N, C-alpha and C positions, 0 to 999 in steps of 0.2 A: 632099517631105520636107525638114525643116530639119536643118542640120548645125551643131553647136556647134563653133566654131573655136578655143575655148580650153577647157582642162580645168576641171572643177569642183574645188573644194578637196576634199581627202581625206574630210573629215567630212561632205560632202554626197553622196558617191558612194552610189548606191542609195536615196537619200531621195526620197520622192514629191514631186511638184509641190505637192500640198496641204500637206504638212508644211513645205516650203520657204517657201511663201507665208504660212503660219500663223506661223512663227517669225521671219519677216523683215518683218512689218508692224507698225508702231507707230501707235496711235491716241491722240491727245491726250485724248480722253474716258476712256481707260482708265489714264491716268497720274495719279499723286498727286505733288504737289510735295513735294520733300524739303527742308524748312526747316533741316535740320542736315547738309546735304551738304558743308559746308566749315567749318573751325574758326573762321574769322572771321565766319561767318553767325550766330554766337551773340552778336555784339556789335552794339548799336544803331548804326545808320549803315551796317552791312554786311549787314543782313538781306535774304535773297532765297531763292527756291525754285528748285531744279533739277528739271526734268522730263527724265529720261534716255530717249533713244530708241535710240542706237547706242553701245554701250560705256559706260564709267563716266565719261568726261570727266576733268577736272582734280581731281575730288573724291577719286579713288583708290578709290572704292567699287566693288567688282566682285561678280559673282555674283547680280545682280538677275535673276530669271527672266523678267521682263516687258521686258527690254531686248534689242534685236536684237544678235546677236553682232558684235563689231567685228573687222575685219581690218586696215585701214590708217588708220582715223581714228575719232574719236568725234563724236557729235552730240547736243546737248541743247537744250532751250528753257529760258530763264531768265525768271522773273517777278520784277521788281524794283519794289517800291512807291516812291512819291515819297519823296525824302530818303534813300534807301538806295543801296548800291553794293557795292563790294568793296575789299579792301585791296590796295595795290600789291604786285605779284608778278611772277615770271617763270615760264617753262616751258622745258623742254629741246627743245620742238618749237614750231612755229607755232600760234598761236591766232587764230581768226577770229570776230568778232562781226558778225552780220547782223541789223539791226533789222527786226522785223515790225510792231510797233505801238508808238507813242509816240516819245519823244525821249530819247536816251541820250548823256551826255557821257562820252567816252572820253579817256584820258590816256596819255602816255608820259613817262617821266622818266629822268634820269641819276642816277648814284650821288652827285652833289653836291646832289641835291634839286631841280634845275631841271626844271620840269614844263610840258608843252605839252598843251593840251586841244582837242578838236573835238567839236561836237555832231552826232550822226547822227540822221536821221529814218527813216521807213519806207522799206525797200528800199535802204538804204545800209549799207555795211560798212567795217570796218577789219581789216587783217591785222597781227597783232603778231608780229614775228620772234622766234625763240628767243633767250633771254637779255636781251631788252629789257624793262625794268621797265614795267608797264602796269596798267591797271584801268579802272573805270568808276563813274559816279555818275548816279543819276536826279535831276536838278535841276529836273524839271518838276513839275506838279501832278497828273499822271496816271500810272498804272502803265505800265511798259514790258515788252514781251515781245520777246525777241531770241533768235536762234539762236547757239549756240556750237559751233565745231568745233575739235578738236585733232588735229594731224597724226600721231597714233600710236594704235594699238588700245588699248594700256594705258599711257597716259602716267604719269609720276611725279606724285605729289601736288604741287600748286603750291608754288613756292618764294617764300614771303612775304618782302618786302623788310624788314619789321619783325622784329627778332631774336626778340622774345618770341613772336610768332605763329609764326615759323619753328620754334622749339624745340618747339612743341606742334601742329605742322601735321597730324599723323596722329591726334590725340586723338579726332576725330569718327568714326574708323573703329571705335572700341571702345565708343562710347556707344549 
């Protein structure tokens, strides 16, 4: 006989194993890329699609029935065409980019505009600490797929470094 050494969360008490596995499995083939997941994704140069697996991620979109419920972190797969990326931003929690396919140039910058970049290939990652301005760009000729994790089940919407984007950072939630 097996013994569970830790208690299940309250919402899973009495739930069948079939239901737990059904609601906690995410298949890429069942995901649709959300091309309007972020306010900056409406701007050429920042176009990308988010495939949510666990929680909402930094987009702030919650309530998708096809997403595994988040407890302590979020996980998404991003698709970034050549020449696209995202706007410089911060989060209140750690954000990790883990490249699956292609090459992604990631950057960190300070409030004076000094920017350092590094190109990551498959099976490489970067961890962006809370409050550090960061982002990425696909400078290659091929699309990039990478995993994004944020260190909270429901993180705040990203804090764009650009004031005009920051002022409308939640506009994508009502469109």
